[in-house]
C-alpha positions in Angstrom: 0.0 0.0 0.0 1.5 3.3 -1.1 -0.7 5.6 1.0 -0.5 8.1 -1.9 3.3 8.4 -1.7 5.5 7.7 -4.6 9.3 7.7 -5.4 11.0 8.5 -8.6 14.6 7.5 -9.5 16.3 9.9 -11.9 17.7 8.2 -15.0 20.6 10.7 -15.3 23.8 9.7 -13.6 27.1 11.3 -13.0 30.1 9.0 -13.2 33.6 9.7 -11.8 36.5 7.3 -12.5 38.2 5.1 -13.2 40.4 4.7 -10.1 42.9 1.9 -9.6 41.9 -0.7 -6.9 42.5 -4.4 -6.2 39.5 -6.8 -6.1 38.6 -6.4 -2.4 40.1 -3.0 -1.5 36.7 -1.2 -1.6 36.1 -2.6 1.9 38.8 -0.1 3.0 38.1 2.4 0.3 34.4 2.4 -0.7 35.3 4.5 -3.7 38.7 5.9 -3.1 39.3 9.0 -1.0 36.5 10.8 -2.8 33.9 8.8 -0.8 35.8 9.0 2.4 33.3 9.3 5.3 35.6 12.1 6.6 35.5 14.2 3.5 32.4 16.0 1.9 31.0 14.5 -1.3 31.1 17.1 -4.1 27.8 18.8 -5.1 26.7 19.1 -8.7 28.5 22.4 -9.0 31.8 20.7 -8.5 31.4 18.5 -11.6 34.4 20.1 -13.4 36.7 19.1 -10.6 39.3 16.4 -11.5 41.0 13.9 -9.3 44.3 12.1 -9.5 44.2 8.6 -11.0 46.8 6.5 -12.8 44.3 4.9 -15.2 43.3 7.8 -17.6 45.9 9.0 -20.0 45.8 12.5 -18.4 46.4 11.0 -15.0 43.2 12.8 -13.9 39.7 11.3 -13.5 36.8 13.6 -14.2 33.0 13.5 -14.1 31.1 12.2 -17.1 27.4 11.5 -17.6 25.3 8.5 -18.6 21.6 7.5 -18.7 20.0 4.5 -17.2 17.4 2.6 -19.2 13.8 2.3 -18.1 14.7 -0.8 -15.9 17.4 1.1 -14.1 20.4 -0.5 -15.9 23.5 1.6 -16.0 26.4 0.7 -18.4 29.8 2.2 -17.8 33.0 1.5 -19.8 36.6 2.6 -19.5 37.9 0.7 -22.6 41.5 0.2 -21.4 40.7 -0.6 -17.7 40.0 -4.2 -16.8 40.1 -3.6 -13.0 38.9 -0.4 -11.5 36.4 1.4 -9.3 34.1 4.2 -10.3 31.8 6.5 -8.4 28.2 6.9 -9.5 26.0 9.8 -8.3 22.3 9.9 -9.0 19.1 11.3 -7.5 15.8 10.0 -6.2 12.8 12.1 -5.2 10.1 11.1 -2.7 6.7 12.7 -3.3 4.0 12.9 -0.6 0.3 12.4 -1.3 -1.1 15.1 -3.5 -4.7 14.8 -2.4 -5.8 16.3 0.9 -8.6 13.7 1.3 -7.3 10.6 3.2 -9.1 8.0 5.1 -7.8 7.2 8.6 -6.2 4.1 7.2 -4.2 6.1 4.7 -3.0 8.6 7.3 0.8 8.1 7.7 2.6 9.4 10.7 5.9 7.7 10.0 8.4 7.9 7.1 8.2 5.5 4.2 11.1 3.1 3.8 13.1 2.6 0.6 13.1 -0.9 -0.8 16.4 -0.9 -2.6 17.8 -3.5 -5.0 21.3 -2.8 -6.3 22.6 -5.5 -8.6 26.4 -5.7 -9.3 27.2 -2.6 -7.2 29.5 -3.0 -4.2 28.1 -0.4 -1.8 25.5 2.4 -1.9 24.4 5.2 0.4 21.5 7.6 0.5 22.4 11.2 1.4 20.2 14.1 2.6 19.5 16.9 0.1 22.7 18.9 -0.4 21.0 22.1 0.8 19.6 20.6 4.0 20.9 21.5 7.4 21.4 17.8 8.2 23.8 17.3 5.3 26.8 18.9 7.0 26.8 16.6 10.0 25.5 13.5 8.2 27.7 10.3 8.2 26.8 8.1 5.3 25.5 4.6 6.1 27.0 2.3 3.5 24.8 -0.6 2.5 26.1 -3.7 0.6 24.7 -4.2 -2.8 23.9 -7.6 -4.4 27.3 -7.6 -6.0 26.9 -11.1 -7.6 23.3 -10.6 -8.7 22.3 -13.6 -6.7 18.8 -15.0 -6.8 16.6 -15.4 -3.7 18.2 -12.2 -2.2 16.5 -10.9 0.9 14.7 -7.6 0.8 16.8 -4.6 1.8 14.8 -1.8 3.4 16.7 1.5 3.9 15.5 4.4 6.1 15.6 7.8 4.6 18.4 9.9 6.0 16.0 12.8 6.8 12.2 12.9 6.8 10.6 13.9 3.5 8.4 17.0 3.2 4.7 16.4 4.0 3.4 19.7 2.6 1.5 17.9 -0.2 3.3 19.9 -2.9 4.6 18.4 -6.1 8.2 19.3 -5.4 8.9 16.3 -3.2 12.2 15.8 -1.4 15.3 15.1 -3.4 18.0 12.7 -2.1 21.4 12.0 -3.4 22.4 8.4 -4.2 26.0 7.3 -4.3 27.1 3.9 -5.6 30.5 2.3 -5.5 30.9 0.4 -8.7 33.9 -1.9 -8.9 34.8 -3.8 -12.1 36.7 -7.0 -11.9 37.0 -9.6 -14.6 36.0 -12.5 -12.2 32.6 -10.9 -11.6 31.7 -9.6 -15.1 33.8 -12.0 -17.2 36.1 -11.4 -20.1 34.5 -8.9 -22.6 34.5 -11.6 -25.2 32.0 -13.6 -23.2 29.4 -10.9 -23.7 30.6 -10.0 -27.3 32.2 -6.7 -26.4 35.6 -5.4 -27.5 36.0 -3.6 -24.1 35.0 -4.2 -20.5 31.6 -3.0 -19.3 30.5 -2.3 -15.7 26.8 -3.3 -15.7 24.8 -2.1 -12.6 21.1 -2.1 -12.1 19.3 -0.1 -9.4 15.6 -0.1 -8.5 13.9 1.7 -5.6 10.4 1.4 -4.3 8.5 2.7 -1.3 7.3 0.5 1.5 5.3 1.2 4.6 5.0 -0.8 7.8 1.5 -2.3 7.8 1.1 -6.0 8.8 3.9 -7.0 11.2 5.0 -10.0 9.1 5.4 -10.5 5.4 6.5 -13.3 3.1 9.1 -11.6 0.8 8.9 -13.5 -2.5 10.4 -16.9 -3.4 12.0 -17.8 0.0 10.3 -21.1 0.6 12.6 -24.2 0.7 11.0 -27.7 0.4 12.4 -31.1 -0.6 11.0 -33.3 -3.4 10.7 -36.3 -1.1 9.3 -36.3 2.4 11.1 -38.5 5.0 10.1 -39.1 8.6 12.1 -36.0 9.5 12.7 -33.3 6.9 13.4 -29.6 6.9 11.4 -26.8 5.4 12.0 -23.1 5.5 9.7 -20.1 5.0 11.2 -16.6 4.5 9.5 -14.0 6.8 10.2 -10.3 7.0 9.2 -8.1 9.9 8.0 -4.6 8.9 6.6 -3.7 12.3 8.2 -1.1 14.5 9.1 -3.7 17.1 10.6 -7.1 17.1 8.4 -10.2 16.5 8.4 -13.9 17.4 6.8 -16.7 15.4 5.1 -20.0 16.2 3.7 -22.6 13.9 0.0 -23.2 13.1 -0.6 -25.7 10.4 -2.9 -28.4 9.2 0.1 -30.7 9.4 2.1 -31.5 12.6 4.9 -29.0 12.3 7.7 -28.3 14.8 9.3 -24.9 15.1 12.9 -25.8 16.0 13.4 -22.7 18.2 11.8 -19.4 18.9 12.3 -17.0 16.0 12.9 -13.3 16.7 12.6 -11.0 13.8 13.8 -7.4 14.2 12.1 -4.5 12.4 12.7 -4.7 8.6 14.7 -8.0 9.0 14.2 -11.1 6.9 14.7 -14.5 8.4 14.0 -18.0 7.2 11.7 -19.8 9.7 12.9 -23.4 10.2 10.2 -26.0 10.4 10.4 -29.7 10.8 7.6 -32.2 9.8 7.8 -35.4 11.8 6.2 -38.6 10.4 6.0 -42.0 12.0 8.3 -44.7 10.9 7.5 -46.1 7.4 5.0 -43.3 6.7 5.3 -40.7 4.0 3.3 -38.1 2.3 1.3 -39.4 -0.7 2.4 -38.3 -4.2 -1.2 -37.0 -4.6 -0.4 -34.2 -2.2 1.0 -31.5 -4.4 1.1 -28.5 -2.1 2.0 -27.7 1.4 0.1 -24.7 3.0 1.6 -23.2 6.2 0.4 -20.4 8.4 2.6 -18.6 10.9 1.2 -16.4 13.6 3.1 -13.5 15.2 3.2 -13.8 19.0 2.7 -10.1 19.4 -0.4 -9.8 17.2 -3.1 -11.8 15.6 -1.6 -11.3 12.1 -1.2 -14.5 10.2 1.2 -15.0 7.2 0.7 -17.8 4.8 3.0 -19.6 2.4 2.7 -22.6 0.0 5.0 -24.6 -2.1 4.9 -27.7 -4.4 5.8 -30.8 -2.5 6.7 -33.4 -5.1 8.8 -33.2 -8.3 7.4 -34.5 -11.6 7.8 -38.3 -11.8 10.0 -38.2 -14.9 12.7 -36.0 -13.3 15.8 -37.9 -12.1 17.1 -35.0 -10.0 16.0 -34.9 -6.4 16.0 -31.9 -4.1 16.7 -32.7 -0.5 16.8 -30.4 2.6 18.3 -30.5 6.0 19.2 -28.2 8.9 22.7 -26.8 8.5 24.4 -25.3 11.6 21.5 -26.4 13.8 18.6 -24.6 12.2 19.5 -23.1 8.8 17.3 -24.8 6.2 19.6 -25.8 3.3 18.7 -27.5 0.0 20.9 -29.7 -2.1 20.5 -31.6 -5.4 20.9 -35.3 -5.8 21.4 -37.6 -8.8 20.7 -41.2 -7.6 22.8 -44.1 -8.8 21.3 -46.5 -11.4 21.4 -49.5 -9.0 22.4 -50.0 -5.4 25.7 -51.6 -4.6 25.6 -55.1 -3.2 26.9 -55.2 0.4 29.3 -57.9 1.7 27.7 -60.5 3.9 30.1 -60.2 6.8 30.2 -57.4 9.3 33.0 -55.6 7.7 30.6 -53.1 6.1 28.1 -52.8 8.8 30.2 -52.4 11.9 33.5 -54.1 11.7 35.3 -50.9 11.0 36.5 -51.3 7.4 35.0 -48.8 5.0 33.4 -50.4 2.0 34.5 -49.1 -1.4 32.7 -48.8 -4.7 29.9 -46.4 -4.0 31.6 -43.4 -2.6 29.5 -40.3 -3.4 30.5 -37.8 -6.0 30.7 -34.4 -4.3 30.1 -32.1 -7.3 31.0 -28.4 -6.7 29.5 -25.7 -8.9 31.2 -22.6 -10.2 30.5 -19.0 -9.4 27.0 -17.8 -10.2 25.5 -21.3 -10.7 22.1 -21.7 -8.9 21.8 -25.4 -8.5 18.1 -25.1 -7.4 16.9 -23.7 -10.7 19.8 -24.3 -13.2 19.4 -28.1 -13.9 22.1 -28.0 -16.6 24.7 -28.2 -13.9 23.5 -31.6 -12.7 23.1 -32.8 -16.3 26.7 -32.0 -17.0 28.0 -35.0 -15.0 27.2 -38.6 -16.1 24.9 -40.6 -13.8 26.8 -43.2 -11.9 26.2 -46.9 -11.6 26.5 -47.2 -7.8 27.4 -43.7 -6.6 25.2 -40.8 -5.6 26.0 -37.4 -7.1 25.6 -34.9 -4.3 25.4 -31.2 -5.4 25.6 -28.8 -2.5 24.8 -25.1 -2.7 27.9 -23.9 -1.0 25.5 -21.6 0.9 24.7 -19.5 -2.2 25.7 -19.3 -5.9 29.0 -17.7 -4.8 29.2 -18.5 -1.1 32.7 -18.2 0.4 34.5 -19.7 -2.6 34.0 -23.2 -1.0 35.9 -22.1 2.1 34.7 -21.9 5.7 30.9 -22.5 5.9 30.7 -23.4 2.2 33.2 -26.2 2.7 31.4 -27.4 5.8 28.1 -27.5 4.0 29.6 -29.7 1.3 30.4 -32.5 3.7 27.1 -31.8 5.6 25.1 -32.5 2.5 26.8 -35.9 2.2 26.1 -36.7 5.8 22.5 -35.5 5.5 21.9 -37.8 2.5 23.3 -40.8 4.5 20.9 -40.0 7.4 17.9 -39.5 5.1 18.6 -42.9 3.4 19.2 -44.6 6.8 16.0 -43.3 8.4 13.7 -43.4 5.4 11.6 -46.4 4.2 13.3 -49.8 4.5 13.8 -50.0 0.7 15.9 -46.8 0.8 18.6 -48.4 3.0 20.0 -50.5 0.2 21.0 -47.3 -1.5 22.8 -45.9 1.5 26.4 -45.5 2.6 28.4 -44.7 5.8 28.0 -41.2 7.2 31.7 -40.7 7.4 32.4 -42.1 3.9 35.2 -40.8 1.7 34.1 -38.9 -1.4 35.2 -38.2 -4.9 35.6 -34.4 -5.2 34.7 -32.8 -8.6 34.4 -29.2 -9.3 34.7 -26.6 -12.1 36.0 -23.0 -12.0 35.4 -21.7 -8.5 34.2 -25.3 -7.7 37.5 -26.6 -9.2 39.4 -24.2 -6.8 37.1 -25.5 -4.1 38.0 -29.1 -4.9 41.7 -28.3 -4.4 40.9 -26.5 -1.2 38.6 -29.1 0.4 40.8 -32.1 -0.6 43.9 -30.4 0.8 42.2 -29.6 4.1 40.5 -32.9 4.7 42.7 -35.5 2.9 41.3 -38.5 4.8 37.8 -37.7 3.6 38.7 -37.8 -0.1 39.5 -40.8 -2.3 39.9 -38.9 -5.6 39.8 -35.3 -7.0 38.9 -34.0 -10.4 39.4 -30.2 -10.4 38.6 -28.4 -13.7 39.7 -24.9 -14.6 40.4 -24.0 -10.9 42.4 -21.0 -9.9 45.2 -21.1 -7.3 43.9 -18.4 -5.0 42.0 -15.1 -5.3 45.1 -12.9 -5.2 46.4 -14.6 -8.4 43.1 -14.9 -10.1 42.3 -11.2 -9.8 45.8 -9.7 -9.4 46.6 -7.1 -6.7 48.9 -5.1 -8.9 46.5 -2.1 -8.9 46.2 -2.0 -5.1 46.5 1.4 -3.4 47.6 0.3 0.0 50.8 -1.3 -1.3 52.3 2.1 -2.1 52.0 3.3 1.5 52.1 0.2 3.8 54.8 -0.7 6.3 56.3 -4.0 5.3 55.8 -5.6 8.7 52.1 -4.4 8.8 51.6 -5.8 5.4 53.1 -9.2 6.4 50.7 -9.4 9.4 47.7 -8.5 7.3 48.4 -10.9 4.5 48.9 -13.7 7.0 45.2 -13.6 7.5 44.8 -14.8 3.9 47.2 -17.7 4.4 44.4 -20.3 5.2 42.9 -19.6 1.7 46.1 -20.1 -0.3 45.8 -23.5 -2.0 49.4 -23.7 -3.2 50.7 -23.8 0.4 48.8 -26.9 1.3 49.4 -29.2 -1.6 51.7 -31.4 0.4 48.6 -32.9 1.9 47.6 -34.4 -1.5 50.6 -36.4 -2.4 48.8 -39.6 -1.7 45.4 -38.7 -3.4 44.6 -39.6 -7.0 44.0 -36.4 -8.9 42.9 -35.7 -12.5 43.4 -31.9 -13.2 41.5 -30.7 -16.2 41.7 -27.4 -18.1 40.4 -26.0 -21.4 43.3 -24.9 -23.6 41.5 -21.7 -24.7 40.2 -20.7 -21.3 39.5 -16.9 -21.3 38.6 -16.8 -17.7 41.0 -18.8 -15.6 44.4 -19.0 -17.4 45.7 -22.5 -17.9 48.9 -21.7 -16.0 46.9 -21.9 -12.8 46.4 -25.7 -13.1 49.8 -26.3 -14.6 51.4 -24.5 -11.6 49.4 -26.5 -9.1 50.4 -29.7 -10.8 54.1 -28.6 -10.7 54.0 -27.7 -7.0 52.5 -31.1 -6.1 55.1 -32.9 -8.1 57.8 -30.8 -6.3 56.5 -32.3 -3.0 56.5 -35.8 -4.4 57.7 -36.7 -7.9 55.6 -39.9 -7.7 52.4 -38.1 -6.7 49.4 -39.7 -8.3 48.3 -36.7 -10.5 47.5 -36.5 -14.2 47.1 -33.2 -16.1 44.9 -33.1 -19.2 44.6 -29.9 -21.2 41.8 -30.0 -23.8 43.3 -28.0 -26.7 41.1 -25.2 -28.1 38.4 -25.6 -25.4 37.0 -22.6 -23.5 36.5 -22.1 -19.8 33.4 -24.2 -19.8 32.1 -26.9 -22.2 29.4 -29.5 -21.5 31.7 -32.5 -22.2 34.4 -31.5 -19.7 33.5 -34.3 -17.2 32.3 -36.8 -19.8 35.7 -37.6 -21.4 37.2 -41.1 -21.1 39.9 -39.9 -18.8 37.4 -38.3 -16.4 35.2 -41.4 -16.3 38.3 -43.7 -15.8 39.5 -41.5 -12.9 36.1 -41.8 -11.2 36.1 -45.5 -11.5 39.6 -45.8 -10.3 38.9 -43.6 -7.3 35.9 -45.7 -6.3 38.0 -48.9 -6.2 41.4 -47.6 -5.1 43.1 -48.7 -1.9 44.5 -46.1 0.4 48.0 -45.3 -0.6 50.7 -46.0 2.0 53.1 -43.2 2.7 56.5 -43.9 4.3 57.1 -40.2 4.6 54.8 -37.3 4.2 54.2 -33.7 5.2 51.0 -32.4 6.7 50.5 -28.6 6.4 47.8 -26.9 8.4 46.8 -23.2 9.0 43.4 -23.5 10.7 43.0 -26.6 12.9 39.2 -26.0 13.3 38.8 -26.2 9.5 41.3 -29.0 8.8 41.1 -32.7 9.1 43.6 -35.6 9.5 46.0 -37.1 7.0 46.5 -40.9 7.5 45.1 -40.4 10.9 47.5 -37.6 11.9 45.9 -34.3 12.8 47.5 -31.0 13.9 45.4 -29.6 16.7 47.1 -26.5 17.9 49.7 -24.1 16.4 52.4 -21.9 17.9 52.9 -19.1 15.3 51.7 -18.1 11.9 53.2 -20.7 9.5 52.6 -24.2 10.4 53.9 -27.5 9.1 54.2 -30.9 10.6 56.7 -33.4 9.1 56.1 -37.1 9.9 57.6 -40.4 8.7 58.0 -43.9 10.2 60.3 -46.8 9.7 60.8 -50.3 11.4 58.5 -49.8 14.3 60.0 -46.4 15.1 58.0 -43.3 14.0 60.0 -40.1 13.4 58.0 -36.9 13.8 59.4 -33.5 13.0 57.3 -30.5 13.7 57.4 -26.8 12.9 55.3 -24.4 14.9 53.1 -27.2 16.3 52.1 -27.3 19.9 49.6 -30.2 19.8 48.8 -33.0 17.4 46.8 -36.3 17.6 47.0 -39.7 16.0 44.0 -41.9 15.3 45.4 -45.4 15.7 42.7 -47.1 13.8 43.1 -44.9 10.7 46.9 -45.0 10.8 47.3 -48.7 11.3 44.9 -49.5 8.6 47.3 -47.8 6.2 50.4 -49.2 7.9 49.5 -52.9 8.3 46.8 -53.8 5.8 47.6 -55.9 2.7 47.9 -53.9 -0.5 46.6 -56.6 -2.9 43.2 -54.9 -3.4 41.5 -56.6 -0.5 40.7 -53.3 1.4 37.1 -53.1 2.4 36.3 -56.8 1.8 35.8 -57.5 5.5 38.8 -59.9 5.5 40.1 -60.9 8.9 43.3 -62.6 7.8 45.5 -60.6 10.2 46.4 -62.6 13.3 46.8 -61.3 16.8 49.8 -59.1 17.2 51.6 -57.0 19.8 53.6 -54.0 18.9 55.4 -51.3 20.8 55.8 -48.1 18.7 58.5 -45.7 19.6 57.6 -42.1 18.5 60.6 -39.8 18.1 59.0 -36.4 18.3 61.6 -33.7 17.7 64.1 -35.9 19.6 61.8 -36.8 22.5 61.1 -40.6 22.6 57.6 -41.7 23.6 56.5 -45.3 23.7 53.0 -46.6 22.8 52.0 -50.2 23.3 49.3 -51.6 21.0 47.9 -55.2 21.2 45.0 -56.6 19.3 43.6 -59.5 17.4 42.8 -57.7 14.2 43.1 -54.2 12.8 39.3 -54.0 12.7 39.1 -53.6 16.4 41.8 -51.0 17.0 40.4 -47.8 18.3 41.6 -44.8 20.2 43.4 -41.5 19.6 46.7 -40.5 21.0 47.2 -36.8 21.9 50.7 -35.3 21.8 51.3 -31.9 23.4 54.3 -29.8 24.3 54.9 -29.6 28.0 55.2 -26.2 29.7 58.8 -25.1 29.9 60.4 -25.1 33.4 62.8 -22.6 34.9 65.6 -25.1 34.6 65.3 -26.1 31.0 66.0 -22.6 29.6 62.7 -22.5 27.7 63.0 -25.9 26.1 59.6 -27.6 25.8 59.5 -31.4 25.6 56.7 -33.5 24.1 54.4 -35.7 26.2 51.4 -38.0 25.6 48.3 -36.7 27.3 46.1 -39.1 29.3 43.2 -40.8 27.4 39.9 -39.0 27.8 41.3 -35.4 27.8 39.2 -32.7 26.2 39.2 -32.5 22.4 42.5 -30.9 21.6 41.2 -28.8 18.8 39.4 -26.5 21.2 42.8 -25.5 22.6 43.6 -23.5 19.4 42.0 -20.1 19.0 40.6 -19.3 15.6 43.1 -17.2 13.7 41.0 -14.5 12.0 37.7 -12.6 12.0 36.4 -14.7 9.1 36.0 -17.6 11.5 32.7 -16.1 12.6 31.1 -17.3 9.4 31.8 -20.9 10.5 29.4 -20.7 13.4 27.8 -23.9 14.6 24.5 -22.0 15.1 22.8 -18.8 14.1 24.7 -15.7 15.0 23.5 -13.3 17.6 23.7 -9.6 16.9 23.6 -7.8 20.3 22.7 -4.1 20.5 22.1 -1.8 23.5 18.6 -1.0 22.5 16.2 -1.1 19.6 15.6 2.6 20.3 19.1 3.5 19.1 18.7 3.7 15.3 22.4 3.6 14.4 23.1 0.4 16.3 20.0 -1.2 14.9 21.0 -0.1 11.4 24.4 -1.7 11.8 23.0 -5.0 13.0 20.4 -5.0 10.2 23.1 -4.4 7.6 25.2 -7.3 8.9 22.2 -9.5 9.0 21.3 -8.7 5.4 24.9 -9.3 4.2 25.0 -12.7 6.0 21.7 -13.8 4.4 22.6 -12.4 0.9 26.1 -13.7 0.5 26.0 -16.9 2.6 22.4 -17.7 3.5 23.5 -17.5 7.2 21.0 -16.7 9.8 21.3 -14.1 12.6 19.0 -12.9 15.3 19.1 -9.3 16.7 18.8 -9.1 20.5 18.9 -6.1 22.8 21.0 -6.0 25.9 18.0 -6.0 28.3 16.9 -9.4 26.9 20.3 -11.1 27.6 20.1 -12.7 31.0 23.9 -13.5 31.2 24.6 -9.7 31.2 21.8 -8.7 33.5 24.3 -8.0 36.4 26.3 -5.4 34.4 25.9 -1.9 35.6 24.1 0.4 33.2 27.2 2.7 32.9 29.7 -0.1 32.3 30.5 -0.7 28.6 29.1 -4.0 27.4 32.0 -4.9 25.3 34.5 -4.3 28.1 32.4 -6.4 30.5 32.7 -9.3 28.1 36.4 -8.9 27.5 37.1 -8.9 31.2 35.0 -12.1 31.7 36.9 -14.0 29.0 40.4 -12.8 30.1 41.0 -10.7 27.0 44.2 -8.7 26.5 41.9 -5.7 25.6 40.8 -3.1 28.2 38.8 0.1 28.0 40.2 2.6 30.5 40.8 6.4 30.7 38.7 6.9 27.5 40.9 4.7 25.4 41.1 1.1 24.2 44.3 -0.7 25.4 45.9 -3.9 24.1 48.0 -5.8 26.6 48.4 -2.6 28.7 50.9 -1.3 26.1 49.2 0.2 23.0 46.4 2.7 23.4 43.8 3.6 20.7 41.9 6.7 21.7 40.9 8.3 18.4 37.1 8.4 18.3 37.0 8.0 14.6 38.6 4.5 14.7 36.7 1.2 14.4 38.0 -2.0 16.1 36.7 -5.4 15.1 37.9 -8.1 17.5 37.7 -11.9 17.5 38.2 -14.2 20.5 37.9 -17.9 20.7 35.5 -20.0 22.8 34.2 -23.5 21.9 33.2 -21.3 18.9 34.4 -17.7 18.3 32.8 -14.4 19.1 33.2 -11.1 17.3 33.0 -7.7 18.9 32.7 -4.5 16.8 33.3 -1.2 18.5 32.3 2.3 17.6 31.9 5.6 19.5 28.7 7.4 20.2 29.1 11.0 19.2 27.1 11.7 16.0 30.1 13.3 14.3 32.2 10.2 15.1 29.9 7.2 14.3 32.1 6.8 11.3 34.4 4.7 13.5 31.7 2.0 13.7 31.1 2.5 10.0 34.7 1.7 9.2 34.5 -1.5 11.3 31.3 -2.5 9.6 32.9 -2.4 6.1 35.6 -4.8 7.4 33.0 -7.4 8.4 34.6 -10.5 6.7 31.8 -11.2 4.3 34.1 -12.1 1.3 37.3 -13.9 0.8 40.4 -11.8 0.1 39.6 -9.2 2.8 42.3 -8.8 5.4 40.8 -10.1 8.7 43.3 -11.0 11.5 42.0 -11.6 15.0 41.8 -7.8 15.6 42.3 -4.7 13.5 42.1 -1.0 14.3 41.2 1.2 11.3 41.0 5.0 11.4 40.6 8.0 9.2 43.8 7.6 7.3 42.5 4.3 5.8 40.0 6.3 3.9 42.8 7.6 1.8 45.5 4.9 1.7 43.4 1.8 2.4 44.9 -1.0 4.5 48.1 1.1 4.9 46.0 3.3 7.3 45.5 0.4 9.8 46.6 1.7 13.2 47.1 -1.8 14.7 46.4 -5.4 14.0 47.4 -8.8 15.3 46.5 -12.3 16.5 45.3 -13.4 19.9 47.2 -15.9 22.0 44.3 -16.5 24.4 43.3 -20.1 25.2 39.8 -20.8 26.6 38.5 -24.3 26.9 34.7 -23.8 27.2 31.8 -21.5 27.0 28.1 -21.6 27.8 26.8 -20.9 24.3 27.4 -22.6 21.0 26.5 -19.6 18.8 28.6 -16.6 17.7 27.9 -13.1 18.8 28.4 -9.8 17.2 28.2 -6.8 19.6 27.4 -3.3 18.5 27.7 -0.7 21.3 28.5 3.0 21.7 30.8 4.1 24.5 31.1 7.6 25.9 
């Protein structure tokens, strides 16, 4: 309902650029120093002003003009610039009702909201009219655009910076719109892909008005349902609150639905409501039921919102859509291609419970490339041949782009395999013949970004992978979209740069290839690839061969083929690799190197797992010989050994009998001597067969004594000690995205608009880019902080409770009682580790200095390639020189073993 109001977006746009920038630098520089939140944005009268830039021939960037089409599409081109950022300035006008005759229902006492949809633009802000008194003191609120033009994007509602006129004149109120438009070849593709001789920045903006009316609303196609209904299955319904207060939901339906947990929806926020339908054993929904109708009732009102969705797929479709709850309650869909026939199981107990993994039906984990929507684009599933015995599991990776198959995207890939195993195990009896073990190994296959993801996941979880087919994958983001145009590199201190770039180390695939020397790999690449150059795959193959000349890797370059072609996974060599992977024995390694950067997001290799690290570069060298195991470590403080997994590879026969359930090994007794960096440790193992070996040995460095001059010896911790992985803090802010539950965004009060705006913008970005859920909670609702005095800063109270090195005293933030940060314009994102990690974001209260929190918000680690150590202090100078303006950064050395909550928390609070 418009209530007589209307909005008009001007089709004329001013464009300033191009400016040099690297692919992720706009998180420090929204649009170079011109759009610094500490400098005024020029008015129209300044259109003749030029600005320094190395990209134009004149070395000066000036304002030009362009016109959007009727759909709001804006096309910008700088013919010789393949990586740049430009500033777009436009106008929108909000008109009040013209008629003086209004019913009581149409009488509006509150401002309309802007429903903004920005496609392929990085950031945008709405500014007050240039002549208004509010303009001078206004701090822009930067909102993330839908940079990747992803489908099923949540609605983004933006408050007007100042109230529009209500004098019922036809003039309306004119607001300025600023867009940060960044061009990168990875996002828009090579110009030849859209038949252009030069690169084109393609941005679309649409704006509508929306008014709070009913407290809950279903915002478009946000219902997630599976094709098949099992006794326990997940569904999700997108709900947006447009009331002035927070809302809760409960389920009311003709079917027996379970709301997993209370859902709190903040004003203008969109959340997916997770529901579970529980059926009795051996019962299922009839195929005649084609539609599910659900009604949700808001607990604060009598308003009911309804949603419906088709339940069953057409009978002639082979593809199956399944759903499950990721990270406790986030409804997640995945696509399945079933095998043609089930694999016959051995009669003995080797498959069912004897401990040997059966081979021959390992699922194919098929990772899509950037921009592929597996839910609607069925061509992706059709591009891989259906298997005889193996399921093809196609995860979303959270969204079409996700986190480049890192962090939560990688976790979801394995979660989809586990979910399918559980669905088959708990479904009708006839389904169970098609099942597999929940911890099965997989064959990893991926293309482009998915090919990069296949390299990434296989190198971090080598024991979960029995074969890899990466196609057209890049090494890492810094080499796919080069950083040669970065601004910060011209000003940064070398030591600061080293610390910042270390936060990207966990994403660098080339540093972890030692973990793949024993894994069969077929690396594919089209010889005429115009997106990912062929040298990426060639280099990865060469690095792996450097680690081991006999590494089981084959490189096949298909001459004359482009980046993508439908036959890429249907060649004879690809099919042969899949068959060999499904029937291969685990390769023995007499000597190998395990390289780990993030223990929480890394698994074991041959049963060996690094659990805790000492410094920033971590490697563990291990080899064994004649009953004595030699272990050499670098920067490792704790590691573990799964005896069962290790001895399977050490003692089992290699004549192809793995997985047959054979019990030909007789009883044996062995004493292993582990030489760990010169410390000899004995482990006695006695058993009647490898099948029954179990247990994990945990090795840890002892604390140095006063007499050993700092030397730390190794020891074996007693069995039953706490999981060693929790000893290691997470190394960077990006770890917050790997939460095991929905995030909590904590604000002081819903009555403080800037804090609520900050939380809503983070919530929107989490939903848009990663389909991650977050609830917004005020301080007064949090029982665990009820004893905190009203005048005590919330963030400081938390930091004291967890034993943080940070303090807030004498009006300044202090790190380890040494370095003080007192500039009110600085933003400080922090990350500390519990059983999961928490993130704190700090900003100051004065209206003229809320830009400190604004800077911290821009550094929220929503994308790969953004510097995100444990903590980082960024101030005004960063607006001009990017990351070189960081005032301080580093990594925490805090070890905490437990916490009361399993969710991550983001805190927004103002301090006086």
